[in-house]
Short mmCIF file of the C-alpha atoms (twelve columns), coordinates in Angstrom:
data_MODEL
# 
_entry.id   MODEL 
# 
loop_
_atom_site.group_PDB 
_atom_site.id 
_atom_site.type_symbol 
_atom_site.label_atom_id 
_atom_site.label_alt_id 
_atom_site.label_comp_id 
_atom_site.label_asym_id 
_atom_site.label_seq_id 
_atom_site.Cartn_x 
_atom_site.Cartn_y 
_atom_site.Cartn_z 
_atom_site.pdbx_PDB_model_num 
ATOM 1   C CA . MET A 1   28.083 41.483 -31.950 1 
ATOM 2   C CA . VAL A 2   29.474 43.915 -29.481 1 
ATOM 3   C CA . LEU A 3   27.762 44.752 -26.065 1 
ATOM 4   C CA . TRP A 4   29.021 47.682 -24.002 1 
ATOM 5   C CA . CYS A 5   27.793 47.721 -20.365 1 
ATOM 6   C CA . ILE A 6   28.430 50.321 -17.643 1 
ATOM 7   C CA . VAL A 7   26.778 50.712 -14.202 1 
ATOM 8   C CA . ARG A 8   25.686 54.231 -13.047 1 
ATOM 9   C CA . PRO A 9   24.576 55.552 -9.661  1 
ATOM 10  C CA . LEU A 10  20.949 54.482 -8.892  1 
ATOM 11  C CA . GLU A 11  20.596 52.654 -12.354 1 
ATOM 12  C CA . LEU A 12  21.590 49.081 -13.252 1 
ATOM 13  C CA . GLY A 13  23.128 50.449 -16.081 1 
ATOM 14  C CA . TRP A 14  23.393 51.350 -19.551 1 
ATOM 15  C CA . SER A 15  24.107 48.731 -22.274 1 
ATOM 16  C CA . VAL A 16  24.407 49.471 -25.961 1 
ATOM 17  C CA . LEU A 17  24.251 46.683 -28.549 1 
ATOM 18  C CA . MET A 18  26.196 47.033 -31.723 1 
ATOM 19  C CA . GLN A 19  26.793 45.159 -34.903 1 
ATOM 20  C CA . ASN A 20  29.509 46.277 -37.590 1 
ATOM 21  C CA . GLY A 21  30.083 49.439 -35.735 1 
ATOM 22  C CA . LYS A 22  26.558 50.545 -35.909 1 
ATOM 23  C CA . VAL A 23  24.370 50.907 -32.810 1 
ATOM 24  C CA . ILE A 24  21.325 48.349 -32.946 1 
ATOM 25  C CA . ALA A 25  19.613 49.001 -29.425 1 
ATOM 26  C CA . CYS A 26  20.089 50.882 -26.156 1 
ATOM 27  C CA . ALA A 27  18.637 49.983 -22.734 1 
ATOM 28  C CA . SER A 28  18.745 50.887 -18.969 1 
ATOM 29  C CA . ARG A 29  16.560 50.544 -16.111 1 
ATOM 30  C CA . GLN A 30  16.841 51.868 -12.497 1 
ATOM 31  C CA . LEU A 31  18.005 49.575 -9.634  1 
ATOM 32  C CA . LYS A 32  15.517 47.570 -7.738  1 
ATOM 33  C CA . VAL A 33  15.423 48.068 -3.926  1 
ATOM 34  C CA . HIS A 34  17.376 45.025 -2.959  1 
ATOM 35  C CA . GLU A 35  19.859 45.749 -5.731  1 
ATOM 36  C CA . LYS A 36  21.019 49.103 -3.931  1 
ATOM 37  C CA . ASN A 37  23.033 46.934 -1.624  1 
ATOM 38  C CA . TYR A 38  24.840 44.898 -4.112  1 
ATOM 39  C CA . PRO A 39  28.354 45.311 -4.250  1 
ATOM 40  C CA . THR A 40  29.796 46.805 -7.487  1 
ATOM 41  C CA . HIS A 41  31.202 43.451 -8.750  1 
ATOM 42  C CA . ASP A 42  27.500 41.911 -8.596  1 
ATOM 43  C CA . LEU A 43  26.121 45.052 -10.232 1 
ATOM 44  C CA . GLU A 44  28.359 44.766 -13.268 1 
ATOM 45  C CA . LEU A 45  27.465 41.053 -13.572 1 
ATOM 46  C CA . ALA A 46  23.734 41.840 -13.184 1 
ATOM 47  C CA . VAL A 47  23.954 44.504 -16.062 1 
ATOM 48  C CA . VAL A 48  25.293 41.963 -18.431 1 
ATOM 49  C CA . VAL A 49  22.929 39.536 -17.497 1 
ATOM 50  C CA . PHE A 50  20.041 42.146 -17.802 1 
ATOM 51  C CA . ALA A 51  21.440 42.926 -21.413 1 
ATOM 52  C CA . LEU A 52  21.746 39.487 -22.542 1 
ATOM 53  C CA . LYS A 53  18.039 38.675 -21.405 1 
ATOM 54  C CA . ILE A 54  16.439 41.441 -23.206 1 
ATOM 55  C CA . TRP A 55  18.578 41.042 -26.355 1 
ATOM 56  C CA . ARG A 56  18.435 37.192 -26.452 1 
ATOM 57  C CA . HIS A 57  16.774 37.166 -29.910 1 
ATOM 58  C CA . TYR A 58  19.871 39.023 -31.208 1 
ATOM 59  C CA . LEU A 59  22.680 37.336 -29.132 1 
ATOM 60  C CA . TYR A 60  21.888 33.657 -28.959 1 
ATOM 61  C CA . GLY A 61  24.011 31.504 -31.174 1 
ATOM 62  C CA . VAL A 62  26.343 34.281 -32.117 1 
ATOM 63  C CA . HIS A 63  29.653 35.380 -30.551 1 
ATOM 64  C CA . VAL A 64  29.285 38.353 -28.369 1 
ATOM 65  C CA . ASP A 65  32.238 40.629 -27.058 1 
ATOM 66  C CA . VAL A 66  30.892 42.275 -23.823 1 
ATOM 67  C CA . PHE A 67  32.811 45.245 -22.877 1 
ATOM 68  C CA . THR A 68  32.685 46.322 -19.154 1 
ATOM 69  C CA . ASN A 69  34.322 48.951 -17.081 1 
ATOM 70  C CA . HIS A 70  34.884 46.404 -14.332 1 
ATOM 71  C CA . LYS A 71  38.262 44.421 -14.620 1 
ATOM 72  C CA . SER A 72  37.468 41.508 -12.453 1 
ATOM 73  C CA . LEU A 73  34.342 40.461 -14.630 1 
ATOM 74  C CA . GLN A 74  37.093 39.205 -17.057 1 
ATOM 75  C CA . TYR A 75  37.945 36.356 -14.550 1 
ATOM 76  C CA . VAL A 76  34.476 35.464 -13.229 1 
ATOM 77  C CA . PHE A 77  34.241 32.362 -15.115 1 
ATOM 78  C CA . SER A 78  37.397 31.122 -13.561 1 
ATOM 79  C CA . GLN A 79  36.798 32.146 -9.784  1 
ATOM 80  C CA . LYS A 80  36.371 29.456 -7.389  1 
ATOM 81  C CA . ASP A 81  34.722 31.329 -4.374  1 
ATOM 82  C CA . LEU A 82  31.498 32.864 -5.768  1 
ATOM 83  C CA . ASN A 83  28.446 33.683 -3.545  1 
ATOM 84  C CA . LEU A 84  25.076 32.366 -4.324  1 
ATOM 85  C CA . ARG A 85  23.985 35.456 -6.297  1 
ATOM 86  C CA . GLN A 86  27.043 35.414 -8.550  1 
ATOM 87  C CA . ARG A 87  26.503 31.461 -9.146  1 
ATOM 88  C CA . ARG A 88  22.811 32.228 -10.142 1 
ATOM 89  C CA . LEU A 89  23.848 35.068 -12.468 1 
ATOM 90  C CA . LEU A 90  26.716 33.085 -13.994 1 
ATOM 91  C CA . GLU A 91  24.353 30.146 -14.657 1 
ATOM 92  C CA . LEU A 92  22.391 32.499 -16.815 1 
ATOM 93  C CA . LEU A 93  25.524 33.368 -18.964 1 
ATOM 94  C CA . LYS A 94  26.359 29.695 -19.746 1 
ATOM 95  C CA . ASP A 95  24.024 29.732 -22.692 1 
ATOM 96  C CA . TYR A 96  25.847 32.401 -24.610 1 
ATOM 97  C CA . ASP A 97  28.903 32.403 -26.658 1 
ATOM 98  C CA . MET A 98  30.676 35.459 -25.232 1 
ATOM 99  C CA . SER A 99  33.909 36.945 -24.289 1 
ATOM 100 C CA . VAL A 100 33.966 39.527 -21.298 1 
ATOM 101 C CA . LEU A 101 36.555 42.168 -21.981 1 
ATOM 102 C CA . TYR A 102 37.762 45.042 -19.866 1 
ATOM 103 C CA . HIS A 103 37.540 48.629 -21.214 1 
ATOM 104 C CA . LEU A 104 38.370 51.656 -19.033 1 
ATOM 105 C CA . GLY A 105 35.308 53.277 -17.611 1 
ATOM 106 C CA . LYS A 106 36.113 56.661 -18.779 1 
ATOM 107 C CA . ALA A 107 37.227 55.371 -22.268 1 
ATOM 108 C CA . ASN A 108 33.853 53.452 -22.550 1 
ATOM 109 C CA . VAL A 109 32.588 56.138 -24.846 1 
ATOM 110 C CA . VAL A 110 29.513 54.151 -26.254 1 
ATOM 111 C CA . ALA A 111 27.709 53.179 -23.040 1 
ATOM 112 C CA . PHE A 112 29.087 56.199 -21.224 1 
ATOM 113 C CA . SER A 113 27.932 58.859 -23.667 1 
ATOM 114 C CA . HIS A 114 24.313 57.149 -23.808 1 
ATOM 115 C CA . SER A 115 23.906 58.037 -20.193 1 
ATOM 116 C CA . ARG A 116 24.671 61.676 -20.876 1 
ATOM 117 C CA . LEU A 117 22.419 64.442 -21.896 1 
ATOM 118 C CA . SER A 118 24.872 66.353 -24.234 1 
ATOM 119 C CA . MET A 119 27.941 66.022 -26.183 1 
ATOM 120 C CA . GLY A 120 29.746 68.716 -24.007 1 
ATOM 121 C CA . SER A 121 29.594 66.342 -20.897 1 
ATOM 122 C CA . VAL A 122 31.786 63.685 -22.724 1 
ATOM 123 C CA . PRO A 123 35.101 65.643 -23.202 1 
ATOM 124 C CA . HIS A 124 37.128 62.529 -24.142 1 
ATOM 125 C CA . VAL A 125 35.190 61.785 -27.305 1 
ATOM 126 C CA . ASP A 126 37.553 61.806 -30.284 1 
ATOM 127 C CA . GLU A 127 36.719 62.495 -33.911 1 
ATOM 128 C CA . GLU A 128 36.362 58.722 -34.688 1 
ATOM 129 C CA . ASN A 129 33.776 58.173 -32.074 1 
ATOM 130 C CA . LYS A 130 31.691 61.360 -32.490 1 
ATOM 131 C CA . GLU A 131 29.400 59.779 -35.046 1 
ATOM 132 C CA . LEU A 132 28.789 56.762 -32.879 1 
ATOM 133 C CA . VAL A 133 27.871 59.185 -29.926 1 
ATOM 134 C CA . HIS A 134 25.517 61.173 -32.135 1 
ATOM 135 C CA . ASP A 135 23.896 57.940 -33.375 1 
ATOM 136 C CA . VAL A 136 23.539 57.036 -29.574 1 
ATOM 137 C CA . HIS A 137 21.893 60.247 -28.705 1 
ATOM 138 C CA . ARG A 138 19.640 60.287 -31.585 1 
ATOM 139 C CA . LEU A 139 18.342 56.762 -30.543 1 
ATOM 140 C CA . ALA A 140 18.003 58.079 -27.013 1 
ATOM 141 C CA . ARG A 141 15.807 61.026 -28.071 1 
ATOM 142 C CA . LEU A 142 13.744 58.810 -30.236 1 
ATOM 143 C CA . GLY A 143 13.197 56.539 -27.150 1 
ATOM 144 C CA . VAL A 144 14.650 53.602 -28.838 1 
ATOM 145 C CA . ASN A 145 15.850 50.996 -26.188 1 
# 
């Protein structure tokens, strides 16, 4: 399983769950009032936790590659100085067999394109990824999340 996550302004983020190169589900939610003051690192961690919680029935017991556009999340499990919020969020991740991988934000086509209204606003999409982006847009129009 592959999980793509991205944080957007005023939203906790967009998450796209994929298996065998096909989109299974998409989800997002707005930031809560208290989350608007979170640093970016904590928001990135929160969007991963959000996605793992809502798709627990898909992800529990299988290996998940989590792609994020925040490089420091790759090292979050080995950091020694964490605040209480980060510790709480990490505690929720311990049940999953997962790898956190960095993927440049602008190149994170899957999650990035889901948060856009039209293909024209994603200029960096290559031919290989156009079908995937069309699948994501079709799901978004159908209200699948």
